[in-house]
PyMOL Python script that loads the backbone (N, CA, C, O; Angstrom):
from pymol import cmd

cmd.read_pdbstr("""\
ATOM      1  N   UNK A   1     103.945 103.305  76.270  1.00  0.00           N
ATOM      2  CA  UNK A   1     103.139 102.320  77.380  1.00  0.00           C
ATOM      3  C   UNK A   1     102.472 102.593  78.687  1.00  0.00           C
ATOM      4  O   UNK A   1     103.073 103.294  79.502  1.00  0.00           O
ATOM      5  N   UNK A   2     101.561 102.222  78.907  1.00  0.00           N
ATOM      6  CA  UNK A   2     100.210 102.282  79.802  1.00  0.00           C
ATOM      7  C   UNK A   2     100.721 101.499  81.215  1.00  0.00           C
ATOM      8  O   UNK A   2     101.092 100.460  81.760  1.00  0.00           O
ATOM      9  N   UNK A   3     100.459 102.681  81.296  1.00  0.00           N
ATOM     10  CA  UNK A   3     100.688 102.024  83.399  1.00  0.00           C
ATOM     11  C   UNK A   3      99.193 101.873  83.909  1.00  0.00           C
ATOM     12  O   UNK A   3      98.220 102.628  83.897  1.00  0.00           O
ATOM     13  N   UNK A   4      99.346 100.994  84.216  1.00  0.00           N
ATOM     14  CA  UNK A   4      97.777 100.260  84.653  1.00  0.00           C
ATOM     15  C   UNK A   4      97.899 100.501  86.253  1.00  0.00           C
ATOM     16  O   UNK A   4      98.855 100.006  86.851  1.00  0.00           O
ATOM     17  N   UNK A   5      96.604 101.515  87.165  1.00  0.00           N
ATOM     18  CA  UNK A   5      96.620 101.751  88.357  1.00  0.00           C
ATOM     19  C   UNK A   5      96.131 101.024  89.238  1.00  0.00           C
ATOM     20  O   UNK A   5      94.937 100.812  89.453  1.00  0.00           O
ATOM     21  N   UNK A   6      96.826 100.714  89.652  1.00  0.00           N
ATOM     22  CA  UNK A   6      96.504  99.715  91.292  1.00  0.00           C
ATOM     23  C   UNK A   6      96.181 100.304  92.292  1.00  0.00           C
ATOM     24  O   UNK A   6      96.933 100.370  93.265  1.00  0.00           O
ATOM     25  N   UNK A   7      94.539 101.062  92.243  1.00  0.00           N
ATOM     26  CA  UNK A   7      94.303 101.437  93.854  1.00  0.00           C
ATOM     27  C   UNK A   7      94.118  99.849  95.229  1.00  0.00           C
ATOM     28  O   UNK A   7      93.834  98.655  95.329  1.00  0.00           O
ATOM     29  N   UNK A   8      94.628 101.325  96.146  1.00  0.00           N
ATOM     30  CA  UNK A   8      94.977 100.266  97.878  1.00  0.00           C
ATOM     31  C   UNK A   8      93.571 100.961  98.499  1.00  0.00           C
ATOM     32  O   UNK A   8      92.865 101.936  98.242  1.00  0.00           O
ATOM     33  N   UNK A   9      93.605  99.689  99.623  1.00  0.00           N
ATOM     34  CA  UNK A   9      92.876 100.669 100.620  1.00  0.00           C
ATOM     35  C   UNK A   9      94.064 100.765 101.995  1.00  0.00           C
ATOM     36  O   UNK A   9      95.240 100.402 102.013  1.00  0.00           O
ATOM     37  N   UNK A  10      93.299 101.345 102.986  1.00  0.00           N
ATOM     38  CA  UNK A  10      94.118 101.230 104.327  1.00  0.00           C
ATOM     39  C   UNK A  10      93.883 100.030 104.699  1.00  0.00           C
ATOM     40  O   UNK A  10      93.387  99.051 104.142  1.00  0.00           O
ATOM     41  N   UNK A  11      94.640 100.399 106.531  1.00  0.00           N
ATOM     42  CA  UNK A  11      94.022  99.592 107.755  1.00  0.00           C
ATOM     43  C   UNK A  11      93.035 100.238 108.362  1.00  0.00           C
ATOM     44  O   UNK A  11      92.361 100.942 107.610  1.00  0.00           O
ATOM     45  N   UNK A  12      92.596 100.219 109.997  1.00  0.00           N
ATOM     46  CA  UNK A  12      92.204 100.583 110.552  1.00  0.00           C
ATOM     47  C   UNK A  12      92.821 101.968 110.916  1.00  0.00           C
ATOM     48  O   UNK A  12      93.550 101.989 111.908  1.00  0.00           O
ATOM     49  N   UNK A  13      92.616 103.118 110.235  1.00  0.00           N
ATOM     50  CA  UNK A  13      93.549 104.103 111.246  1.00  0.00           C
ATOM     51  C   UNK A  13      92.256 105.152 110.262  1.00  0.00           C
ATOM     52  O   UNK A  13      91.307 104.895 109.522  1.00  0.00           O
ATOM     53  N   UNK A  14      93.057 106.651 110.909  1.00  0.00           N
ATOM     54  CA  UNK A  14      92.856 107.293 110.146  1.00  0.00           C
ATOM     55  C   UNK A  14      93.164 108.449 109.337  1.00  0.00           C
ATOM     56  O   UNK A  14      94.228 109.058 109.449  1.00  0.00           O
ATOM     57  N   UNK A  15      92.033 108.835 108.329  1.00  0.00           N
ATOM     58  CA  UNK A  15      92.627 109.468 107.523  1.00  0.00           C
ATOM     59  C   UNK A  15      92.493 110.937 106.691  1.00  0.00           C
ATOM     60  O   UNK A  15      91.710 111.194 105.777  1.00  0.00           O
ATOM     61  N   UNK A  16      93.551 111.850 107.328  1.00  0.00           N
ATOM     62  CA  UNK A  16      92.957 113.154 106.821  1.00  0.00           C
ATOM     63  C   UNK A  16      92.493 114.059 105.675  1.00  0.00           C
ATOM     64  O   UNK A  16      93.686 114.321 105.521  1.00  0.00           O
ATOM     65  N   UNK A  17      92.093 114.538 105.047  1.00  0.00           N
ATOM     66  CA  UNK A  17      91.629 114.762 103.317  1.00  0.00           C
ATOM     67  C   UNK A  17      91.031 115.957 103.189  1.00  0.00           C
ATOM     68  O   UNK A  17      90.081 116.469 103.782  1.00  0.00           O
ATOM     69  N   UNK A  18      91.812 116.364 102.228  1.00  0.00           N
ATOM     70  CA  UNK A  18      91.379 117.937 101.780  1.00  0.00           C
ATOM     71  C   UNK A  18      90.293 117.862 100.692  1.00  0.00           C
ATOM     72  O   UNK A  18      90.555 116.931  99.931  1.00  0.00           O
ATOM     73  N   UNK A  19      89.084 118.562 100.323  1.00  0.00           N
ATOM     74  CA  UNK A  19      88.666 118.872  99.300  1.00  0.00           C
ATOM     75  C   UNK A  19      88.950 119.723  98.469  1.00  0.00           C
ATOM     76  O   UNK A  19      88.566 120.889  98.551  1.00  0.00           O
ATOM     77  N   UNK A  20      89.772 119.196  97.409  1.00  0.00           N
ATOM     78  CA  UNK A  20      90.392 120.554  96.602  1.00  0.00           C
ATOM     79  C   UNK A  20      89.648 121.085  95.565  1.00  0.00           C
ATOM     80  O   UNK A  20      90.243 121.324  94.514  1.00  0.00           O
ATOM     81  N   UNK A  21      88.562 121.299  95.644  1.00  0.00           N
ATOM     82  CA  UNK A  21      87.501 121.592  94.370  1.00  0.00           C
ATOM     83  C   UNK A  21      88.301 121.564  92.590  1.00  0.00           C
ATOM     84  O   UNK A  21      88.426 122.541  91.852  1.00  0.00           O
ATOM     85  N   UNK A  22      88.693 120.259  92.327  1.00  0.00           N
ATOM     86  CA  UNK A  22      89.037 120.001  91.218  1.00  0.00           C
ATOM     87  C   UNK A  22      90.073 121.506  90.682  1.00  0.00           C
ATOM     88  O   UNK A  22      90.043 122.027  89.567  1.00  0.00           O
ATOM     89  N   UNK A  23      90.883 121.910  91.816  1.00  0.00           N
ATOM     90  CA  UNK A  23      92.325 122.386  91.813  1.00  0.00           C
ATOM     91  C   UNK A  23      93.059 121.821  92.267  1.00  0.00           C
ATOM     92  O   UNK A  23      93.272 121.953  93.472  1.00  0.00           O
ATOM     93  N   UNK A  24      93.861 120.828  91.396  1.00  0.00           N
ATOM     94  CA  UNK A  24      95.269 120.728  91.809  1.00  0.00           C
ATOM     95  C   UNK A  24      96.255 121.294  92.577  1.00  0.00           C
ATOM     96  O   UNK A  24      96.902 120.771  93.484  1.00  0.00           O
ATOM     97  N   UNK A  25      96.314 122.386  92.146  1.00  0.00           N
ATOM     98  CA  UNK A  25      97.165 123.693  92.419  1.00  0.00           C
ATOM     99  C   UNK A  25      97.349 123.181  93.734  1.00  0.00           C
ATOM    100  O   UNK A  25      98.494 122.946  94.118  1.00  0.00           O
ATOM    101  N   UNK A  26      96.214 122.946  94.592  1.00  0.00           N
ATOM    102  CA  UNK A  26      95.831 123.446  95.600  1.00  0.00           C
ATOM    103  C   UNK A  26      97.148 122.326  96.751  1.00  0.00           C
ATOM    104  O   UNK A  26      97.503 122.373  97.929  1.00  0.00           O
ATOM    105  N   UNK A  27      97.482 121.443  95.549  1.00  0.00           N
ATOM    106  CA  UNK A  27      98.360 120.278  95.943  1.00  0.00           C
ATOM    107  C   UNK A  27      99.942 120.922  96.584  1.00  0.00           C
ATOM    108  O   UNK A  27     100.722 120.596  97.479  1.00  0.00           O
ATOM    109  N   UNK A  28      99.894 121.541  95.991  1.00  0.00           N
ATOM    110  CA  UNK A  28     101.397 122.561  97.014  1.00  0.00           C
ATOM    111  C   UNK A  28     100.943 123.448  97.998  1.00  0.00           C
ATOM    112  O   UNK A  28     101.744 123.777  98.873  1.00  0.00           O
ATOM    113  N   UNK A  29      99.970 123.829  98.011  1.00  0.00           N
ATOM    114  CA  UNK A  29      99.546 124.786  99.532  1.00  0.00           C
ATOM    115  C   UNK A  29      99.403 123.572 100.432  1.00  0.00           C
ATOM    116  O   UNK A  29      99.717 123.876 101.583  1.00  0.00           O
ATOM    117  N   UNK A  30      99.014 122.217 100.302  1.00  0.00           N
ATOM    118  CA  UNK A  30      98.555 121.604 101.268  1.00  0.00           C
ATOM    119  C   UNK A  30     100.263 120.400 101.558  1.00  0.00           C
ATOM    120  O   UNK A  30     100.693 120.029 102.650  1.00  0.00           O
ATOM    121  N   UNK A  31     100.534 120.253 100.918  1.00  0.00           N
ATOM    122  CA  UNK A  31     102.014 120.294 101.188  1.00  0.00           C
ATOM    123  C   UNK A  31     102.979 121.026 101.935  1.00  0.00           C
ATOM    124  O   UNK A  31     103.772 120.430 102.664  1.00  0.00           O
ATOM    125  N   UNK A  32     102.985 122.418 101.804  1.00  0.00           N
ATOM    126  CA  UNK A  32     103.206 123.271 102.868  1.00  0.00           C
ATOM    127  C   UNK A  32     102.798 123.304 103.929  1.00  0.00           C
ATOM    128  O   UNK A  32     103.530 123.544 104.888  1.00  0.00           O
ATOM    129  N   UNK A  33     101.227 123.019 104.063  1.00  0.00           N
ATOM    130  CA  UNK A  33     100.932 123.076 105.321  1.00  0.00           C
ATOM    131  C   UNK A  33     101.584 121.737 106.239  1.00  0.00           C
ATOM    132  O   UNK A  33     102.140 121.959 107.315  1.00  0.00           O
ATOM    133  N   UNK A  34     101.508 120.941 105.927  1.00  0.00           N
ATOM    134  CA  UNK A  34     101.668 119.388 106.544  1.00  0.00           C
ATOM    135  C   UNK A  34     103.120 118.527 106.832  1.00  0.00           C
ATOM    136  O   UNK A  34     103.579 117.712 107.633  1.00  0.00           O
ATOM    137  N   UNK A  35     103.640 119.530 105.221  1.00  0.00           N
ATOM    138  CA  UNK A  35     105.348 119.699 106.047  1.00  0.00           C
ATOM    139  C   UNK A  35     105.886 118.274 105.464  1.00  0.00           C
ATOM    140  O   UNK A  35     106.920 117.671 105.754  1.00  0.00           O
ATOM    141  N   UNK A  36     105.013 117.985 104.693  1.00  0.00           N
ATOM    142  CA  UNK A  36     105.465 116.161 103.936  1.00  0.00           C
ATOM    143  C   UNK A  36     104.379 115.915 102.443  1.00  0.00           C
ATOM    144  O   UNK A  36     103.370 116.571 102.186  1.00  0.00           O
ATOM    145  N   UNK A  37     104.810 115.077 101.839  1.00  0.00           N
ATOM    146  CA  UNK A  37     104.141 114.628 100.865  1.00  0.00           C
ATOM    147  C   UNK A  37     102.288 114.660 100.733  1.00  0.00           C
ATOM    148  O   UNK A  37     101.593 114.009 101.513  1.00  0.00           O
ATOM    149  N   UNK A  38     101.869 115.276  99.943  1.00  0.00           N
ATOM    150  CA  UNK A  38     100.478 114.562  99.532  1.00  0.00           C
ATOM    151  C   UNK A  38      99.959 113.615  98.708  1.00  0.00           C
ATOM    152  O   UNK A  38     100.465 113.494  97.592  1.00  0.00           O
ATOM    153  N   UNK A  39      98.841 112.758  99.105  1.00  0.00           N
ATOM    154  CA  UNK A  39      98.545 111.766  98.136  1.00  0.00           C
ATOM    155  C   UNK A  39      97.236 111.937  97.440  1.00  0.00           C
ATOM    156  O   UNK A  39      96.402 112.713  97.906  1.00  0.00           O
ATOM    157  N   UNK A  40      96.958 111.109  96.113  1.00  0.00           N
ATOM    158  CA  UNK A  40      95.513 111.578  95.425  1.00  0.00           C
ATOM    159  C   UNK A  40      94.625 110.294  95.731  1.00  0.00           C
ATOM    160  O   UNK A  40      94.847 109.340  94.986  1.00  0.00           O
ATOM    161  N   UNK A  41      93.408 110.076  96.958  1.00  0.00           N
ATOM    162  CA  UNK A  41      92.762 108.912  96.870  1.00  0.00           C
ATOM    163  C   UNK A  41      91.046 109.035  96.434  1.00  0.00           C
ATOM    164  O   UNK A  41      90.566 110.092  96.024  1.00  0.00           O
ATOM    165  N   UNK A  42      90.667 108.436  96.515  1.00  0.00           N
ATOM    166  CA  UNK A  42      89.117 108.392  96.835  1.00  0.00           C
ATOM    167  C   UNK A  42      88.379 108.439  97.641  1.00  0.00           C
ATOM    168  O   UNK A  42      88.896 107.816  98.568  1.00  0.00           O
ATOM    169  N   UNK A  43      86.810 109.020  98.138  1.00  0.00           N
ATOM    170  CA  UNK A  43      86.043 108.488  99.256  1.00  0.00           C
ATOM    171  C   UNK A  43      85.121 108.926  99.132  1.00  0.00           C
ATOM    172  O   UNK A  43      85.119 110.143  98.943  1.00  0.00           O
ATOM    173  N   UNK A  44      83.925 108.255  99.163  1.00  0.00           N
ATOM    174  CA  UNK A  44      82.932 108.270  98.829  1.00  0.00           C
ATOM    175  C   UNK A  44      82.530 108.327  97.441  1.00  0.00           C
ATOM    176  O   UNK A  44      81.380 108.764  97.441  1.00  0.00           O
ATOM    177  N   UNK A  45      83.013 108.040  95.956  1.00  0.00           N
ATOM    178  CA  UNK A  45      83.298 108.177  94.930  1.00  0.00           C
ATOM    179  C   UNK A  45      83.551 109.596  94.632  1.00  0.00           C
ATOM    180  O   UNK A  45      83.097 110.101  93.605  1.00  0.00           O
ATOM    181  N   UNK A  46      84.325 110.333  95.565  1.00  0.00           N
ATOM    182  CA  UNK A  46      84.893 111.711  94.975  1.00  0.00           C
ATOM    183  C   UNK A  46      86.181 111.968  95.329  1.00  0.00           C
ATOM    184  O   UNK A  46      86.205 111.588  96.500  1.00  0.00           O
ATOM    185  N   UNK A  47      87.307 112.389  95.052  1.00  0.00           N
ATOM    186  CA  UNK A  47      88.842 112.598  94.830  1.00  0.00           C
ATOM    187  C   UNK A  47      89.140 113.847  95.827  1.00  0.00           C
ATOM    188  O   UNK A  47      88.791 115.017  95.673  1.00  0.00           O
ATOM    189  N   UNK A  48      89.859 113.293  96.859  1.00  0.00           N
ATOM    190  CA  UNK A  48      90.406 113.541  97.745  1.00  0.00           C
ATOM    191  C   UNK A  48      92.159 114.498  97.438  1.00  0.00           C
ATOM    192  O   UNK A  48      92.766 114.374  96.374  1.00  0.00           O
ATOM    193  N   UNK A  49      92.548 115.164  98.323  1.00  0.00           N
ATOM    194  CA  UNK A  49      94.260 115.032  99.180  1.00  0.00           C
ATOM    195  C   UNK A  49      94.147 114.721 100.135  1.00  0.00           C
ATOM    196  O   UNK A  49      93.420 114.976 101.095  1.00  0.00           O
ATOM    197  N   UNK A  50      95.394 113.730  99.758  1.00  0.00           N
ATOM    198  CA  UNK A  50      95.130 112.799 101.371  1.00  0.00           C
ATOM    199  C   UNK A  50      96.267 113.792 102.365  1.00  0.00           C
ATOM    200  O   UNK A  50      97.454 113.661 102.064  1.00  0.00           O
ATOM    201  N   UNK A  51      96.011 114.523 103.236  1.00  0.00           N
ATOM    202  CA  UNK A  51      97.034 114.829 103.607  1.00  0.00           C
ATOM    203  C   UNK A  51      97.747 114.441 104.538  1.00  0.00           C
ATOM    204  O   UNK A  51      98.832 115.002 104.691  1.00  0.00           O
ATOM    205  N   UNK A  52      97.261 113.123 105.640  1.00  0.00           N
ATOM    206  CA  UNK A  52      97.825 112.302 106.496  1.00  0.00           C
ATOM    207  C   UNK A  52      96.895 111.252 106.918  1.00  0.00           C
ATOM    208  O   UNK A  52      95.670 111.351 106.981  1.00  0.00           O
ATOM    209  N   UNK A  53      97.583 110.287 107.186  1.00  0.00           N
ATOM    210  CA  UNK A  53      97.067 108.625 107.101  1.00  0.00           C
ATOM    211  C   UNK A  53      98.100 108.381 108.787  1.00  0.00           C
ATOM    212  O   UNK A  53      99.326 108.443 108.873  1.00  0.00           O
ATOM    213  N   UNK A  54      97.018 108.082 110.042  1.00  0.00           N
ATOM    214  CA  UNK A  54      97.856 107.894 110.535  1.00  0.00           C
ATOM    215  C   UNK A  54      96.633 106.627 111.989  1.00  0.00           C
ATOM    216  O   UNK A  54      95.415 106.653 112.165  1.00  0.00           O
ATOM    217  N   UNK A  55      97.425 105.981 112.497  1.00  0.00           N
ATOM    218  CA  UNK A  55      96.719 105.669 113.552  1.00  0.00           C
ATOM    219  C   UNK A  55      96.642 106.376 115.094  1.00  0.00           C
ATOM    220  O   UNK A  55      96.109 105.869 116.081  1.00  0.00           O
ATOM    221  N   UNK A  56      97.303 107.648 115.024  1.00  0.00           N
ATOM    222  CA  UNK A  56      96.968 108.675 116.266  1.00  0.00           C
ATOM    223  C   UNK A  56      96.081 109.354 116.239  1.00  0.00           C
ATOM    224  O   UNK A  56      96.130 109.909 115.141  1.00  0.00           O
ATOM    225  N   UNK A  57      95.121 109.744 116.852  1.00  0.00           N
ATOM    226  CA  UNK A  57      93.553 110.336 116.710  1.00  0.00           C
ATOM    227  C   UNK A  57      94.229 111.731 116.979  1.00  0.00           C
ATOM    228  O   UNK A  57      93.645 112.646 116.397  1.00  0.00           O
ATOM    229  N   UNK A  58      95.354 112.122 117.745  1.00  0.00           N
ATOM    230  CA  UNK A  58      95.561 112.826 118.119  1.00  0.00           C
ATOM    231  C   UNK A  58      96.068 113.998 116.591  1.00  0.00           C
ATOM    232  O   UNK A  58      95.568 114.975 116.034  1.00  0.00           O
ATOM    233  N   UNK A  59      97.025 113.355 116.471  1.00  0.00           N
ATOM    234  CA  UNK A  59      97.744 113.611 115.394  1.00  0.00           C
ATOM    235  C   UNK A  59      97.292 113.816 114.575  1.00  0.00           C
ATOM    236  O   UNK A  59      97.792 114.659 113.830  1.00  0.00           O
ATOM    237  N   UNK A  60      95.880 113.062 114.171  1.00  0.00           N
ATOM    238  CA  UNK A  60      94.846 113.261 112.715  1.00  0.00           C
ATOM    239  C   UNK A  60      93.950 114.733 113.449  1.00  0.00           C
ATOM    240  O   UNK A  60      93.389 115.484 112.651  1.00  0.00           O
ATOM    241  N   UNK A  61      93.891 114.990 114.677  1.00  0.00           N
ATOM    242  CA  UNK A  61      93.370 116.023 114.965  1.00  0.00           C
ATOM    243  C   UNK A  61      93.894 116.908 114.722  1.00  0.00           C
ATOM    244  O   UNK A  61      93.130 117.689 114.156  1.00  0.00           O
ATOM    245  N   UNK A  62      95.426 117.512 114.894  1.00  0.00           N
ATOM    246  CA  UNK A  62      96.494 118.448 114.963  1.00  0.00           C
ATOM    247  C   UNK A  62      96.133 118.870 113.302  1.00  0.00           C
ATOM    248  O   UNK A  62      95.657 119.909 112.844  1.00  0.00           O
ATOM    249  N   UNK A  63      96.476 117.884 112.778  1.00  0.00           N
ATOM    250  CA  UNK A  63      96.123 117.989 111.712  1.00  0.00           C
ATOM    251  C   UNK A  63      94.994 118.407 110.389  1.00  0.00           C
ATOM    252  O   UNK A  63      95.166 119.110 109.393  1.00  0.00           O
ATOM    253  N   UNK A  64      94.250 117.930 110.693  1.00  0.00           N
ATOM    254  CA  UNK A  64      93.095 119.405 110.372  1.00  0.00           C
ATOM    255  C   UNK A  64      92.851 120.639 110.955  1.00  0.00           C
ATOM    256  O   UNK A  64      92.318 121.502 110.258  1.00  0.00           O
ATOM    257  N   UNK A  65      93.366 121.063 112.985  1.00  0.00           N
ATOM    258  CA  UNK A  65      93.303 122.312 112.817  1.00  0.00           C
ATOM    259  C   UNK A  65      94.071 122.915 112.039  1.00  0.00           C
ATOM    260  O   UNK A  65      93.928 123.783 111.177  1.00  0.00           O
ATOM    261  N   UNK A  66      95.159 122.171 112.578  1.00  0.00           N
ATOM    262  CA  UNK A  66      96.560 123.267 111.020  1.00  0.00           C
ATOM    263  C   UNK A  66      95.427 123.656 109.643  1.00  0.00           C
ATOM    264  O   UNK A  66      95.087 124.789 109.303  1.00  0.00           O
ATOM    265  N   UNK A  67      95.026 122.433 109.057  1.00  0.00           N
ATOM    266  CA  UNK A  67      94.230 122.827 107.492  1.00  0.00           C
ATOM    267  C   UNK A  67      93.225 123.544 107.904  1.00  0.00           C
ATOM    268  O   UNK A  67      92.793 124.311 107.043  1.00  0.00           O
ATOM    269  N   UNK A  68      92.774 123.567 108.769  1.00  0.00           N
ATOM    270  CA  UNK A  68      91.254 124.206 108.614  1.00  0.00           C
ATOM    271  C   UNK A  68      91.689 125.511 108.947  1.00  0.00           C
ATOM    272  O   UNK A  68      91.195 126.272 108.115  1.00  0.00           O
ATOM    273  N   UNK A  69      92.409 126.164 109.802  1.00  0.00           N
ATOM    274  CA  UNK A  69      93.063 127.674 110.177  1.00  0.00           C
ATOM    275  C   UNK A  69      94.006 128.259 108.716  1.00  0.00           C
ATOM    276  O   UNK A  69      94.193 129.441 108.429  1.00  0.00           O
ATOM    277  N   UNK A  70      94.391 127.313 108.117  1.00  0.00           N
ATOM    278  CA  UNK A  70      94.793 128.118 107.153  1.00  0.00           C
ATOM    279  C   UNK A  70      93.745 127.937 105.768  1.00  0.00           C
ATOM    280  O   UNK A  70      94.206 128.070 104.634  1.00  0.00           O
ATOM    281  N   UNK A  71      92.425 127.650 105.987  1.00  0.00           N
ATOM    282  CA  UNK A  71      91.218 127.589 105.327  1.00  0.00           C
ATOM    283  C   UNK A  71      90.727 126.714 104.343  1.00  0.00           C
ATOM    284  O   UNK A  71      89.863 126.916 103.490  1.00  0.00           O
ATOM    285  N   UNK A  72      91.508 125.549 104.619  1.00  0.00           N
ATOM    286  CA  UNK A  72      91.376 124.399 103.814  1.00  0.00           C
ATOM    287  C   UNK A  72      90.398 123.610 104.241  1.00  0.00           C
ATOM    288  O   UNK A  72      90.534 123.347 105.435  1.00  0.00           O
ATOM    289  N   UNK A  73      88.825 122.796 103.404  1.00  0.00           N
ATOM    290  CA  UNK A  73      88.242 122.210 103.337  1.00  0.00           C
ATOM    291  C   UNK A  73      88.328 120.648 103.767  1.00  0.00           C
ATOM    292  O   UNK A  73      87.716 119.857 103.049  1.00  0.00           O
ATOM    293  N   UNK A  74      88.929 120.222 104.711  1.00  0.00           N
ATOM    294  CA  UNK A  74      89.048 119.160 105.477  1.00  0.00           C
ATOM    295  C   UNK A  74      88.622 118.177 106.368  1.00  0.00           C
ATOM    296  O   UNK A  74      88.181 118.508 107.469  1.00  0.00           O
ATOM    297  N   UNK A  75      88.700 116.952 106.014  1.00  0.00           N
ATOM    298  CA  UNK A  75      87.706 116.070 107.122  1.00  0.00           C
ATOM    299  C   UNK A  75      88.336 114.671 107.536  1.00  0.00           C
ATOM    300  O   UNK A  75      88.667 113.904 106.632  1.00  0.00           O
ATOM    301  N   UNK A  76      88.528 114.279 108.961  1.00  0.00           N
ATOM    302  CA  UNK A  76      88.999 112.982 109.268  1.00  0.00           C
ATOM    303  C   UNK A  76      87.872 111.905 108.593  1.00  0.00           C
ATOM    304  O   UNK A  76      86.668 112.063 108.394  1.00  0.00           O
ATOM    305  N   UNK A  77      88.582 110.977 108.377  1.00  0.00           N
ATOM    306  CA  UNK A  77      87.039 109.774 108.198  1.00  0.00           C
ATOM    307  C   UNK A  77      88.178 108.447 107.918  1.00  0.00           C
ATOM    308  O   UNK A  77      89.306 108.464 107.425  1.00  0.00           O
ATOM    309  N   UNK A  78      87.407 107.406 108.421  1.00  0.00           N
ATOM    310  CA  UNK A  78      87.800 106.113 108.733  1.00  0.00           C
ATOM    311  C   UNK A  78      89.138 105.766 107.410  1.00  0.00           C
ATOM    312  O   UNK A  78      88.815 106.204 106.306  1.00  0.00           O
ATOM    313  N   UNK A  79      90.291 105.173 107.454  1.00  0.00           N
ATOM    314  CA  UNK A  79      90.640 104.827 106.544  1.00  0.00           C
ATOM    315  C   UNK A  79      90.629 103.875 105.723  1.00  0.00           C
ATOM    316  O   UNK A  79      91.115 103.913 104.593  1.00  0.00           O
ATOM    317  N   UNK A  80      89.875 102.619 106.417  1.00  0.00           N
ATOM    318  CA  UNK A  80      89.184 101.598 105.366  1.00  0.00           C
ATOM    319  C   UNK A  80      88.523 102.321 104.876  1.00  0.00           C
ATOM    320  O   UNK A  80      88.154 101.477 104.059  1.00  0.00           O
ATOM    321  N   UNK A  81      87.810 103.451 104.500  1.00  0.00           N
ATOM    322  CA  UNK A  81      86.934 103.331 103.274  1.00  0.00           C
ATOM    323  C   UNK A  81      87.065 104.261 102.322  1.00  0.00           C
ATOM    324  O   UNK A  81      86.167 104.698 101.603  1.00  0.00           O
ATOM    325  N   UNK A  82      88.721 104.693 102.328  1.00  0.00           N
ATOM    326  CA  UNK A  82      89.749 105.779 101.442  1.00  0.00           C
ATOM    327  C   UNK A  82      90.254 104.341 100.592  1.00  0.00           C
ATOM    328  O   UNK A  82      90.243 103.144 100.881  1.00  0.00           O
ATOM    329  N   UNK A  83      90.725 105.182  99.323  1.00  0.00           N
ATOM    330  CA  UNK A  83      90.959 104.178  98.043  1.00  0.00           C
ATOM    331  C   UNK A  83      92.252 105.198  98.043  1.00  0.00           C
ATOM    332  O   UNK A  83      92.228 106.383  97.711  1.00  0.00           O
ATOM    333  N   UNK A  84      93.236 104.541  98.438  1.00  0.00           N
ATOM    334  CA  UNK A  84      94.578 105.099  97.740  1.00  0.00           C
ATOM    335  C   UNK A  84      94.896 105.473  96.321  1.00  0.00           C
ATOM    336  O   UNK A  84      95.661 104.598  95.916  1.00  0.00           O
ATOM    337  N   UNK A  85      94.668 106.394  95.325  1.00  0.00           N
ATOM    338  CA  UNK A  85      95.239 106.365  93.638  1.00  0.00           C
ATOM    339  C   UNK A  85      96.666 106.706  93.729  1.00  0.00           C
ATOM    340  O   UNK A  85      97.245 106.293  92.724  1.00  0.00           O
ATOM    341  N   UNK A  86      97.255 107.152  94.343  1.00  0.00           N
ATOM    342  CA  UNK A  86      98.547 108.192  94.243  1.00  0.00           C
ATOM    343  C   UNK A  86      98.916 108.133  95.866  1.00  0.00           C
ATOM    344  O   UNK A  86      98.125 108.474  96.746  1.00  0.00           O
ATOM    345  N   UNK A  87     100.164 107.674  96.081  1.00  0.00           N
ATOM    346  CA  UNK A  87     100.677 107.945  97.357  1.00  0.00           C
ATOM    347  C   UNK A  87     101.296 109.327  97.380  1.00  0.00           C
ATOM    348  O   UNK A  87     101.399 110.027  98.388  1.00  0.00           O
ATOM    349  N   UNK A  88     101.632 109.594  96.353  1.00  0.00           N
ATOM    350  CA  UNK A  88     102.696 110.690  96.173  1.00  0.00           C
ATOM    351  C   UNK A  88     102.195 111.693  94.709  1.00  0.00           C
ATOM    352  O   UNK A  88     102.364 111.206  93.591  1.00  0.00           O
ATOM    353  N   UNK A  89     101.417 113.483  94.909  1.00  0.00           N
ATOM    354  CA  UNK A  89     101.286 114.011  93.476  1.00  0.00           C
ATOM    355  C   UNK A  89     102.258 114.262  93.556  1.00  0.00           C
ATOM    356  O   UNK A  89     103.129 114.389  94.417  1.00  0.00           O
ATOM    357  N   UNK A  90     102.046 114.394  92.032  1.00  0.00           N
ATOM    358  CA  UNK A  90     103.219 114.595  91.460  1.00  0.00           C
ATOM    359  C   UNK A  90     103.148 116.357  90.878  1.00  0.00           C
ATOM    360  O   UNK A  90     102.416 116.794  89.990  1.00  0.00           O
ATOM    361  N   UNK A  91     104.070 117.055  91.638  1.00  0.00           N
ATOM    362  CA  UNK A  91     104.052 118.827  91.197  1.00  0.00           C
ATOM    363  C   UNK A  91     104.831 119.249  90.389  1.00  0.00           C
ATOM    364  O   UNK A  91     105.901 118.677  90.184  1.00  0.00           O
ATOM    365  N   UNK A  92     104.329 120.745  89.519  1.00  0.00           N
ATOM    366  CA  UNK A  92     105.338 120.579  88.614  1.00  0.00           C
ATOM    367  C   UNK A  92     106.460 121.496  89.353  1.00  0.00           C
ATOM    368  O   UNK A  92     106.129 121.981  90.435  1.00  0.00           O
ATOM    369  N   UNK A  93     107.653 121.748  88.894  1.00  0.00           N
ATOM    370  CA  UNK A  93     108.886 121.997  89.745  1.00  0.00           C
ATOM    371  C   UNK A  93     108.755 123.546  89.205  1.00  0.00           C
ATOM    372  O   UNK A  93     109.567 124.398  89.568  1.00  0.00           O
TER     373      UNK A  93
END
""", "prot")
cmd.dss("prot")
cmd.show_as("cartoon", "prot")
cmd.util.cbc("prot")
cmd.orient("prot")
């Protein structure tokens, strides 16, 4: 049985994305940094991990700062230009 991918877009908000350099194991480290689930998105025809999605600019910048301090390449983007592929990345146990 195949499952169809149903990509969706966000409303007008901020998305903090992390370039994971095609190393999916980074999702676990990002999840620890943001203390929550991490999604999988497409932005500018490239895949990224979704660290957070918020309407609060301050919250977005705090997340960006925390990720940057931990050595991640993170960016804040207009979430209307982000395509959500998976709301939660499944991590191995």
